N, C-alpha and C positions, 0 to 999 in steps of 0.2 A: 590495597587487593595482597591477600597471601599474594607471598613469589614464588609459592607453588603453583597455581592457577593463573599467573600471568605469564610464566615460560608456559605453558599449555596453550595458553590462547594464541601466543606470540607465536610456537609454532602453527596451532592451527591455521593462522592468517595467512602465515606464508606457505606453507602447505595448499591453501584454497587462492591463494596468489597465481600457481604453478598451476591451476586444479588438478592438484593431489587429490581426492576426494576423499578416497579412503584414509586416506593418515592424517589431513584437516579434521576427518570426524572421528577418528581416535584421540588425538590432541584434545579436540572440545572434548568429547567424554569424559576423557581423565580431568579436566577442568572442571566442569561438572557435579562428578564423581564426588574432585574435594571440596567443590562449592557449588551445591544446585541453587541456588539462591543470585549465584552471579550474575549480575549484569552482562558485564562483558563476556562469558561463557556464553548466557542465553545469545546473547547477540549474533555473538562469529556460529554458533549450534545453526541458528537460523539464516544466514547469511551464507551458510554452505549447502542446508537445506534448499534453499531458497536458489541458488546459482544453480543446481541439480533438476529445480521443476518440483521438488516434491514437496507439493502444498499440502497433503496431509499430514506429513509429520512435521511440519514445519510449524502448522498453526496453533499447538499449543506451548513452544517456544514462544513466538509471536505474539501472543494472548498476554503469558505471562510477562513480557517487556512491555507491553501497551499498558497492563494496571499498572507497573512500579512508576509508567512514566509517562501519567494521566494527561498532562498536556502537549505531549509531542503529537500534533495531528499524524504525523509523516507513518509513525504506527499502525494509529487508527485503518488511515489509509490502507495502506497492506492488509492489514488484515482484514479488512473488510473486501479486499479483493482475493483474499487467500479464501476466506466465508465463500464469497460470489460461485468461485470456481469448484468447492467441495461439500457446501450444506447448502443456500438454497440467496436466492434473489432477497429476499424476507431478512435474512441474515445480515447478507451485506448492507440492507439500507439501516437496518438497527448500530450496528458495528459503525460503519462511518458519522451517524448522528455522532459518536463519538468524538466523531474529528474536528464537528463542529464546535461541539465544548471546550475542545481545545487550543482552538485558531479559526475563529468566526469568519474570519479574511483569509482564509486558506483558499488559493483559486482552486489547488486539484479536488480539495474536498467540494466547491461546487462543480466542480467538472464534473467528478467520476457518480455524484449525486445523480446531476444532471445524465447521466447513461442510463444509471438505474430508472429512474425516472420516464424516460424517453421508451424503454424498454416494456414498462408497464403500461404506454401508450398515456401517460400522464402527462400529453403534448404543453401544455398552458404551465403545470411545474419546470419539466425540462426543458424549455425556453428559457424562464427565469433565470434557473440556476445557469442555463451556459451564460446567459448574459451578462451575469453577477461572474462568473467565470473568469471569460474575457473581457472583460473590464476591470477584473484584481489584475489580470496577467496577458496580457494581448497575443501572447506566444500561441494561446489556446488557441485561436481562430486556423491554425495550422493542425492541426492535431484533431481538431472537431472536424475538420474541412474527410478528413482520413477514416474519422471514429465509424464502424460497421454501426455500435449503438445506434446510433444515428439516423440509420435506416429509414426508420416509421415518423424523421419529423426530415428529411432532408431536401422532400419538395416543399418544405411549405417557404412559403415566401418570407417571414420573419423570419425562419433559417439561414436562410440564403443573405437576406439583407444584414444577420448578425454577424456571419462574415466577414461582409465586405470590409476592407482595412481602410477605414476613413482618415486616418490621420495625415 
């Protein structure tokens, strides 16, 4: 990494830690001006915008990071989250499919797709995806109990049974 880019990324990170968003943004922008495709510069710019819940603005940076790191399911999950809120459920579903390509055993990808399928009233798919998610990571049971996206299936016996902790 270019020394100047690294310096600006480190400054931006420090400012972000202190919640000094204007200063963090300025440093991230300086890093991106020097190296527009630098992964660390893109990541810090994404983190700054994400922290401020500026989802429309973070989308292109997150998309570029995800394309640069197609095997990182977490980036695809985050990008799907953004697109669900800034574009459409269909855009989120299409994006989340990439998380499965990156890691077919990512519990959070299955959990999020279960949420999307529940919203779409695709009950059997939602339950199957949620079952897989909690089998991969049993801690997701607690999250599922509180998740509003599951409102349409919450009353089903299969849902309640799935969330019982049988350890």
